[in-house]
C-alpha positions in Angstrom: 72.0 91.4 -123.5 74.8 91.4 -126.0 73.4 88.3 -127.8 69.8 89.7 -128.0 70.2 91.1 -131.5 66.6 90.8 -132.8 65.4 91.6 -135.4 68.9 90.7 -136.7 69.4 86.9 -137.1 72.6 85.1 -136.1 73.3 81.8 -138.0 76.2 79.7 -136.9 75.6 76.9 -139.4 79.1 75.7 -140.6 80.2 76.4 -144.2 83.4 76.1 -146.1 83.6 79.2 -148.4 85.7 82.2 -149.4 84.8 85.8 -148.6 83.0 88.0 -151.1 84.0 91.6 -151.7 81.4 93.0 -149.3 81.7 90.3 -146.6 83.0 91.3 -143.2 86.5 90.2 -142.1 87.9 90.2 -138.6 91.6 90.4 -138.4 92.7 89.4 -134.9 96.1 89.4 -133.2 96.8 88.7 -129.5 93.0 89.0 -128.7 92.8 92.4 -130.4 90.5 93.0 -133.3 91.2 95.3 -136.3 88.4 97.8 -136.7 87.7 101.0 -138.6 87.2 104.1 -136.5 86.0 107.6 -137.4 88.4 110.3 -136.3 85.9 112.6 -134.7 83.1 110.5 -133.2 85.2 107.3 -132.8 82.5 105.1 -134.3 83.8 101.5 -134.7 82.9 99.5 -137.8 84.1 96.2 -139.2 86.2 96.2 -142.4 85.1 94.4 -145.5 87.1 92.0 -147.6 87.6 94.5 -150.5 89.4 97.1 -148.3 91.6 94.6 -146.5 92.5 92.9 -149.8 93.3 96.2 -151.5 95.9 97.0 -148.8 97.1 93.5 -147.8 95.9 91.0 -150.4 97.9 88.0 -149.0 95.7 88.1 -145.8 92.7 86.7 -147.7 94.4 83.4 -148.2 94.0 82.8 -144.4 90.3 83.7 -144.2 88.1 81.2 -142.4 84.3 81.3 -142.4 82.8 82.0 -139.0 79.0 82.6 -139.2 76.5 85.0 -140.7 74.2 87.8 -139.4 71.2 88.6 -141.6 72.7 86.2 -144.2 75.9 88.4 -144.4 79.0 86.2 -143.9 81.7 87.1 -141.4 85.3 85.7 -141.7 88.4 85.4 -139.5 92.0 86.1 -140.3 94.6 85.2 -137.6 97.4 87.7 -137.7 100.9 87.1 -136.1 102.0 89.8 -133.7 105.0 90.7 -135.9 102.7 91.6 -138.8 100.3 93.9 -136.9 102.1 97.2 -137.4 102.8 96.6 -141.0 99.2 95.8 -141.7 98.1 99.0 -140.0 100.6 101.1 -142.0 99.3 99.6 -145.3 95.6 100.2 -144.3 96.5 103.8 -143.3 97.8 104.5 -146.8 94.5 103.4 -148.2 92.4 105.3 -145.6 94.0 108.6 -146.5 92.3 108.4 -149.9 88.9 108.0 -148.3 86.5 111.0 -148.3 85.7 110.5 -144.6 88.4 110.8 -141.9 89.0 107.1 -141.1 91.7 105.2 -139.4 92.3 101.6 -138.3 93.2 100.4 -134.8 93.6 97.1 -132.9 90.8 97.1 -130.3 90.4 95.1 -127.1 87.3 93.1 -126.1 86.5 95.9 -123.6 86.3 98.4 -126.5 84.0 96.0 -128.3 81.5 96.0 -125.4 80.5 99.6 -126.1 80.3 99.1 -129.9 77.0 99.9 -131.7 74.8 98.6 -133.1 74.8 95.6 -130.7 74.6 92.9 -133.4 78.0 94.0 -134.6 79.4 94.0 -131.1 78.1 90.5 -130.7 79.6 89.4 -134.0 83.0 90.9 -133.0 83.3 89.3 -129.6 82.1 86.0 -130.9 84.9 86.1 -133.5 87.4 86.8 -130.7 86.1 83.7 -128.8 86.5 81.5 -131.9 90.0 83.0 -132.5 91.1 82.1 -128.9 89.9 78.6 -129.4 91.7 78.2 -132.7 94.9 79.6 -131.2 94.9 77.3 -128.3 94.2 74.2 -130.4 96.8 74.6 -133.2 98.3 71.3 -132.1 96.8 68.0 -131.1 96.7 67.5 -127.3 97.0 63.7 -127.7 99.9 63.3 -130.2 101.2 66.8 -130.9 100.5 66.9 -134.6 99.3 70.2 -136.2 95.5 70.3 -136.4 93.4 71.0 -139.5 90.0 72.5 -140.1 87.2 69.9 -140.4 85.4 69.8 -143.7 82.0 68.9 -142.2 81.7 70.8 -138.9 83.1 73.6 -136.8 86.0 71.6 -135.3 89.8 71.2 -135.5 90.9 67.6 -136.3 94.2 65.9 -135.9 95.2 64.3 -139.3 97.4 61.7 -137.5 95.3 60.3 -134.6 91.9 61.7 -135.4 91.4 63.7 -132.1 88.7 66.3 -132.6 88.5 69.6 -130.8 85.4 71.7 -130.6 85.1 75.3 -129.5 85.6 75.8 -125.8 82.4 76.6 -123.8 82.6 76.5 -120.0 79.3 76.5 -118.0 79.1 79.0 -115.2 76.4 80.3 -112.8 75.6 83.9 -111.7 73.2 84.5 -108.9 71.3 87.5 -107.5 71.1 86.8 -103.7 68.2 88.7 -102.1 67.4 89.4 -98.4 64.0 91.1 -98.4 64.5 94.5 -100.1 68.3 94.1 -100.2 70.6 92.6 -102.9 74.1 91.3 -102.3 76.7 92.9 -104.6 80.4 92.7 -104.6 83.5 94.1 -106.3 86.4 92.0 -107.8 90.0 92.5 -106.8 92.1 94.3 -109.4 94.2 91.2 -110.0 91.1 89.0 -110.5 89.1 90.9 -113.0 89.2 94.1 -115.1 85.6 94.8 -114.3 85.3 97.6 -111.7 81.6 97.9 -111.2 79.2 96.1 -108.8 79.1 92.4 -109.6 77.0 89.4 -108.5 78.3 86.1 -107.2 79.4 83.9 -110.1 81.6 80.9 -110.7 82.3 77.9 -113.0 80.5 74.6 -112.7 82.6 71.7 -111.4 82.6 68.1 -112.5 79.6 66.2 -111.1 77.6 69.3 -110.0 74.2 70.5 -111.0 73.8 74.3 -111.6 71.9 74.6 -108.3 74.7 72.9 -106.4 77.2 75.2 -108.0 75.2 78.2 -106.8 75.3 77.0 -103.2 79.0 76.2 -103.3 80.0 79.5 -105.0 78.0 81.6 -102.6 79.4 79.8 -99.6 83.0 80.0 -100.9 82.9 83.7 -101.9 80.7 85.3 -99.1 80.1 82.5 -96.5 76.3 82.5 -96.8 73.6 79.9 -97.3 70.9 80.3 -99.9 67.5 78.8 -100.6 64.7 78.9 -103.1 67.1 78.9 -106.1 65.2 80.0 -109.2 66.3 79.9 -112.8 66.3 83.3 -114.6 67.8 82.9 -118.1 71.1 82.0 -119.8 73.6 83.9 -121.8 76.6 83.0 -124.0 79.5 85.2 -122.7 82.2 85.1 -125.2 84.5 87.4 -123.2 85.4 84.4 -121.0 84.3 81.5 -123.2 81.4 80.8 -120.9 77.7 80.0 -121.0 76.3 82.0 -118.0 73.3 80.4 -116.2 71.5 83.1 -114.2 69.6 82.5 -111.0 67.8 84.3 -108.2 68.2 82.9 -104.6 67.1 84.0 -101.1 69.3 84.3 -98.1 68.9 81.3 -95.8 70.1 82.2 -92.3 72.4 84.9 -90.9 73.4 87.7 -93.2 77.0 88.2 -92.0 79.4 88.1 -94.9 82.7 86.2 -94.8 84.6 87.5 -97.8 86.8 85.4 -100.0 89.6 88.0 -100.1 91.7 86.5 -102.9 88.8 87.1 -105.4 86.7 89.9 -103.9 87.7 93.3 -102.5 84.3 94.0 -100.9 80.7 92.7 -100.7 77.6 94.1 -99.0 73.8 94.2 -98.8 72.3 97.1 -100.9 68.7 98.3 -100.7 67.0 98.3 -104.1 67.0 102.1 -104.0 70.8 102.1 -103.6 71.4 100.0 -106.7 72.8 102.2 -109.5 70.9 102.1 -112.8 72.7 100.2 -115.5 73.9 102.2 -118.5 74.9 99.2 -120.7 72.5 96.3 -120.7 74.7 93.7 -122.4 75.1 91.2 -119.6 72.9 88.8 -117.6 74.3 90.4 -114.4 72.9 93.8 -115.5 69.5 92.2 -116.1 69.4 90.4 -112.8 70.1 93.6 -110.9 67.6 95.7 -112.8 64.8 93.0 -112.4 65.4 93.1 -108.6 65.5 96.9 -108.4 62.4 97.6 -110.6 60.5 94.3 -110.5 60.8 93.7 -114.2 62.9 94.7 -117.2 59.9 96.4 -118.8 59.6 98.7 -115.7 63.3 99.5 -115.9 63.0 100.5 -119.6 59.9 102.5 -118.8 61.3 104.5 -115.9 64.8 105.1 -117.2 64.1 105.5 -120.9 66.9 103.1 -121.8 67.1 102.5 -125.5 68.0 99.2 -127.2 71.3 99.5 -129.0 70.0 97.5 -132.0 
């Protein structure tokens, strides 16, 4: 999964510090992240402070410490939309002097999912999540005053009333529903999600619910089925939607006729394990749940398919 970056080590201990010349800097505007890209192979890499500062020195005054990977710090610079093209133009001037053919581009979270190595993809999408939180909490929700960075923890604090805002993390469940040798898979409607592949049933936890109760409710709401023997699989931070995904297996309990929730799903059906497509990008808990059902274990999936870890 995208957060499984071993042997690399992610450390989100909070610090107040300025970026060094070789530290990584994420410039983000409207949810898009500024990355370097090679002209021929389109390899994405994260800019460092020295190259950003050489082209647009004033940006470094806005740099905020995020976290480190392998003790190398990563920083965030929020960029107003009106400045985006000017920044690209200035960086392009500097890139023309490089021996390699490089250019810079604003990339979407979808682009980041395919970025290698995976520890850099994880760093990039985590930076986007923290950017979204900071953008949505610029002003106090209680009194309307402008918030400020806390000096002691990762939080935004109102200097007037003291209201403290922490990064948004929404718990959600995802469940692989089995019926003997068959797995229930669905596809989202175009207006509900940009993901076009086969998906598992998933949804956010409501107030007062346990994870298991959420599983039962979401399955009934989305496909009109009852489930039993709900078993925890593992969890995953999913920065693309500010969620903590809690994965489960569950068995069908009763009739297998599907009643589709048509405002969210375009289709859903039972697929024999031999009909389930092999995953080509194992960065989500949904991918792991499907491959564990198909092959019996992740180890067997890796052995049979020859899938290589992106780290």
